[in-house]
C-alpha positions in Angstrom: -58.6 146.0 -27.4 -59.7 142.7 -28.6 -61.7 139.7 -27.4 -60.0 136.6 -26.7 -61.4 133.6 -28.8 -62.2 131.6 -25.6 -64.2 134.2 -24.2 -66.2 134.6 -27.5 -66.7 130.7 -27.5 -67.8 130.6 -24.1 -70.6 133.3 -24.2 -71.7 131.6 -27.5 -71.8 128.0 -26.4 -75.1 126.3 -27.0 -76.1 128.9 -29.7 -78.5 127.2 -32.2 -77.1 128.2 -35.6 -77.9 129.7 -38.1 -78.4 133.2 -36.6 -78.4 136.9 -37.1 -76.0 139.3 -35.4 -79.0 140.4 -33.0 -79.5 136.7 -32.0 -75.9 136.2 -31.4 -75.8 139.4 -29.2 -78.9 138.2 -27.2 -77.5 134.7 -26.4 -74.1 136.3 -25.5 -75.7 138.8 -23.2 -77.6 136.1 -21.6 -74.6 134.0 -20.9 -72.4 136.9 -19.4 -70.7 138.6 -22.2 -69.6 142.1 -21.6 -71.3 145.0 -23.1 -68.5 145.7 -25.7 -68.6 142.1 -26.8 -72.4 142.2 -27.1 -72.2 145.5 -29.2 -69.4 144.0 -31.3 -71.7 140.8 -32.2 -74.9 143.0 -32.7 -73.0 145.2 -35.4 -71.2 142.2 -37.3 -71.5 143.1 -41.0 -73.4 139.9 -42.1 -77.1 139.1 -42.1 -76.7 135.5 -40.8 -74.0 133.0 -39.5 -74.0 129.3 -40.0 -71.7 128.4 -37.3 -69.0 129.6 -34.8 -66.3 129.8 -37.3 -68.3 132.3 -39.3 -68.7 134.3 -36.3 -64.9 134.1 -35.6 -63.8 134.9 -39.0 -66.1 138.0 -39.2 -64.8 139.2 -35.8 -61.4 138.7 -37.2 -62.2 140.8 -40.2 -63.3 143.8 -38.0 -60.1 143.3 -35.9 -62.3 142.3 -32.7 -60.3 139.6 -31.6 -57.2 139.8 -29.5 -53.9 138.5 -30.4 -52.5 137.2 -27.4 -53.8 135.3 -24.3 -53.8 136.8 -20.7 
């Protein structure tokens, strides 16, 4: 199972970078993210992210992004 890029972008919209995984997870949770996505963000293996591209890259590296659209 992977998360769709648009799903991740939607729940992180308006996030004020830079931010730590916990900050990303909290923002996503407040914006309707699923528990699985919140957990994935919280467990990203980096201390800080400087923008959405860095988040997407990290999610991709841990195979958390889906390959096809629904």
